[in-house]
C-alpha positions in Angstrom: 67.7 89.5 61.4 65.4 92.4 62.7 65.6 94.1 66.0 62.8 92.2 67.4 64.5 89.0 66.9 67.7 90.4 68.3 65.7 91.6 71.5 64.2 88.1 71.7 67.7 86.6 71.7 68.8 88.6 74.4 65.6 88.1 76.3 66.2 84.4 76.1 69.6 84.8 77.4 68.4 86.4 80.5 65.6 83.9 81.2 68.0 81.0 80.5 70.7 82.3 82.9 68.0 83.3 85.5 66.8 79.7 85.3 70.3 78.3 85.7 70.7 80.5 88.8 67.6 79.2 90.5 68.7 75.6 89.6 71.8 76.3 91.5 69.8 78.1 94.3 68.0 74.7 94.9 71.5 73.0 95.3 73.0 75.3 98.2 73.2 73.0 101.0 75.6 71.6 103.8 78.5 71.8 101.4 78.2 75.6 101.0 78.3 76.0 104.9 81.3 73.9 105.0 83.1 76.0 102.4 82.3 79.1 104.3 83.8 77.7 107.7 86.7 76.5 106.1 87.6 79.9 104.7 86.3 81.7 107.8 88.7 79.6 109.8 91.5 79.6 107.5 94.8 81.3 109.0 96.5 81.4 105.6 95.5 82.7 102.1 92.6 81.5 99.9 94.0 80.8 96.2 91.6 80.9 93.6 92.5 78.9 90.5 90.9 78.0 87.1 91.6 77.9 83.3 89.9 79.8 80.7 86.4 81.4 81.3 86.4 79.7 84.6 89.6 81.4 85.4 88.1 84.9 84.5 85.3 84.0 87.0 88.0 82.9 89.5 90.2 86.1 89.4 86.8 88.0 90.0 85.7 85.9 92.9 89.5 86.6 94.4 89.1 90.2 94.0 85.8 90.2 95.6 86.6 88.2 98.8 90.2 90.3 99.1 88.2 93.4 99.1 85.8 92.0 101.6 88.0 90.7 104.2 89.4 87.6 103.0 93.1 87.6 102.1 92.4 85.8 98.6 94.4 85.9 95.2 94.0 84.3 92.0 96.7 81.8 90.6 96.8 80.7 87.1 97.2 76.9 86.8 99.5 77.0 84.1 101.7 79.4 86.1 101.2 77.1 89.1 103.0 74.5 87.2 105.8 76.6 86.5 106.9 77.8 89.9 103.7 79.7 91.4 102.9 76.5 93.6 105.9 77.5 95.8 103.3 80.5 97.1 101.0 78.0 98.7 101.4 76.9 102.2 100.0 74.3 104.6 97.6 76.8 106.3 96.1 78.0 102.8 92.9 76.9 101.0 92.7 76.4 97.2 89.4 76.9 95.4 89.4 75.1 92.2 87.0 76.0 89.4 86.2 73.7 86.7 82.8 73.0 85.5 83.6 69.8 83.7 85.7 69.0 86.7 88.4 67.5 84.2 90.5 70.5 83.6 94.2 68.9 83.3 96.0 71.7 84.6 93.9 71.8 87.8 93.7 68.2 88.4 97.6 68.0 87.9 98.4 70.7 90.4 95.6 69.5 93.1 97.5 66.3 94.2 100.8 68.4 94.6 99.2 71.1 96.9 97.1 68.0 98.8 100.8 67.0 100.0 101.2 70.2 101.6 97.8 69.3 103.6 96.1 72.3 101.7 92.1 71.7 101.8 90.5 71.9 98.5 87.2 73.6 97.5 85.8 72.3 94.4 83.4 74.2 92.3 82.1 72.1 89.3 79.3 71.1 87.7 79.8 67.4 87.6 79.8 65.6 91.0 81.4 62.4 89.7 84.4 64.4 88.3 88.1 64.1 89.1 88.0 67.5 90.7 85.0 66.6 92.9 86.9 63.3 94.1 89.8 65.3 94.8 88.2 68.0 97.0 87.7 68.4 100.5 84.4 70.2 100.0 82.3 70.2 96.6 80.3 73.1 95.5 77.7 71.7 92.8 76.6 74.3 90.4 74.9 71.9 87.6 72.6 73.7 85.2 70.3 72.5 82.7 71.9 74.2 79.5 74.1 77.2 78.5 72.4 80.3 77.4 74.7 79.7 74.0 72.5 78.2 71.4 74.9 75.6 70.7 75.2 74.7 74.4 78.9 75.2 74.0 80.2 78.6 75.2 80.3 79.2 79.0 77.4 81.5 79.7 74.8 80.5 82.2 77.7 78.2 84.1 80.2 81.1 84.4 77.0 83.4 85.8 76.3 80.7 88.1 80.0 80.2 89.3 80.4 84.0 89.7 77.0 84.3 92.0 78.1 81.4 93.9 81.4 83.4 94.6 79.4 86.3 95.7 77.4 84.2 98.0 80.8 82.8 99.6 82.0 86.5 100.0 78.8 88.0 101.2 78.5 85.1 103.9 82.0 85.7 104.9 81.5 89.4 105.4 78.5 88.8 107.4 80.4 86.3 109.7 83.5 88.9 110.1 80.8 91.7 110.9 82.5 93.4 108.1 81.7 97.1 108.2 81.9 100.0 105.7 84.9 101.3 107.2 86.5 98.0 106.8 85.5 98.1 103.2 87.0 101.6 102.8 90.6 100.4 103.9 90.9 98.0 101.0 89.2 100.5 98.5 91.2 104.0 99.5 91.1 105.0 95.7 87.2 104.7 95.6 84.6 107.1 96.4 83.6 105.5 99.8 87.3 105.1 100.8 87.8 108.7 100.3 85.0 109.5 102.2 85.6 107.4 105.2 89.5 107.6 105.2 89.8 111.4 104.7 89.7 113.5 107.8 89.5 117.1 108.6 93.5 117.1 109.1 93.9 115.9 105.6 92.5 118.9 104.0 92.8 121.8 106.3 95.2 124.7 105.8 97.7 125.0 108.7 100.4 127.3 109.7 101.4 129.9 107.2 98.5 129.0 105.1 96.0 129.6 108.2 94.3 132.9 107.8 94.3 134.5 111.1 94.1 138.0 112.8 93.7 139.4 116.4 90.5 141.1 117.6 92.1 144.6 117.0 93.1 144.0 113.4 91.9 146.8 111.0 89.6 146.1 108.1 92.5 146.5 105.7 94.5 143.8 107.4 91.4 141.6 107.5 91.0 142.0 103.6 94.7 141.5 103.1 94.9 138.3 105.1 91.7 137.0 103.3 93.0 137.8 99.8 96.4 136.4 100.8 95.2 133.0 102.2 92.7 132.7 99.6 89.9 130.8 101.7 87.5 133.6 101.7 87.5 133.9 105.4 89.8 134.7 108.3 89.6 133.3 111.8 90.0 135.9 114.7 91.8 134.5 117.6 92.6 136.0 121.1 95.8 135.8 123.1 95.5 132.2 123.8 94.7 131.2 120.3 91.2 130.6 121.3 88.7 131.4 118.3 86.8 134.6 118.9 84.9 134.7 115.7 85.4 134.5 111.9 85.1 137.2 109.1 84.1 136.1 105.8 84.0 137.9 102.5 80.2 137.9 102.5 80.6 139.8 105.9 83.0 142.4 103.9 80.3 142.7 101.3 77.5 143.6 104.0 79.5 146.0 105.5 79.9 148.0 102.4 76.3 148.1 102.2 76.2 149.8 105.5 76.4 153.6 106.1 79.6 153.3 108.3 83.1 154.7 108.2 85.1 151.4 107.3 88.5 153.2 108.2 87.7 152.7 111.9 86.3 149.2 111.8 88.3 146.2 113.5 88.0 142.5 113.2 86.2 142.2 116.6 83.3 144.6 115.4 82.5 142.8 112.1 83.4 139.3 112.9 80.7 136.7 113.2 80.8 135.2 116.7 80.3 131.5 117.7 80.7 130.2 114.2 80.2 126.6 113.2 83.6 124.7 113.9 84.9 121.1 113.7 87.7 119.2 115.1 90.7 117.8 112.9 90.1 114.3 113.8 86.3 114.5 112.3 85.7 112.9 109.0 85.9 115.5 105.9 82.5 114.2 104.9 81.0 115.1 108.4 82.4 118.7 107.6 80.6 118.6 104.1 77.3 117.6 105.8 77.6 120.7 108.2 78.7 123.1 105.5 75.7 121.9 103.4 73.2 122.0 106.5 74.4 125.6 107.4 74.9 126.8 103.9 78.5 127.9 104.7 81.5 127.7 102.2 84.3 127.4 105.0 85.0 126.2 108.3 87.4 126.8 111.2 89.1 123.8 112.9 89.9 123.8 116.5 91.3 121.2 118.8 89.9 119.7 122.2 91.2 122.9 123.8 89.4 125.1 121.5 92.7 126.4 120.2 92.6 127.1 116.1 94.7 124.7 114.4 93.4 125.0 110.8 90.6 126.0 108.5 89.5 124.9 105.1 86.7 125.8 102.3 84.5 123.7 100.1 87.2 123.9 97.2 89.5 121.9 99.5 86.8 119.4 100.0 86.4 119.4 96.0 90.3 118.9 95.6 90.2 115.8 97.9 87.1 114.2 96.1 84.7 114.1 99.1 82.2 116.3 96.9 
């Protein structure tokens, strides 16, 4: 088999699965709306279950639902038969997945959970199957054929099931008015979560680590404070802890280029007045935007009374993985 033949096989798989998805699109009807409303109005949990490849797809569907505002988890049918059914309560919903609709494990547990008045959403390719008959709501995913040339390995059918699960999740997050901030709460370890859940107060240096001097500080004292605290800058504060200005290592280099007696200079004489500042409750990503916009490498943090409470630099944002 040459490369062209291999590519032709791959292309055919894509074509077959796209055709399968299109056939499922044409079957989306009131049953889908019913399933969405059942889940939306559910006051308990959504349990997704399936055997084999359907189980793998069910696991992904449960994960997608859980990360988009629906309390959901996957339950393996075999484990359900050996104790896990105790997790299911009357206010829950079970999404059962079986393309044939005749999975012994599923059809065994469904009558048991029905005794608890649990609603069943069945996803199957056979409307006349046992699963369909036992379900409160049936989502039909009939396809013409699998992408497998033997029409045996679950390929198109599992893709269709996965997309149907995505459709349920997206419809539900729209109903819930789900926002990026909500998504971030369930993804604190991801890039979006860090950017939407990390505040300036989480990255700023405070107390002994905060570089500050008074306006009368000598140039030597300014240099020592900048070097000691390692932020590449120092905040110049007055007797009321209000920000008078900042001195950066860049300011120091520029002074050295001037013909002045550096022994007599004070912080007040060399500081930059009215620097860009930010609040502790602002998002760190907003600080990054300001730093990039104004091409600065550090910022002073002030509270609502304009008192200096912290400082940070670009390295702190790198450490927090905001950049």
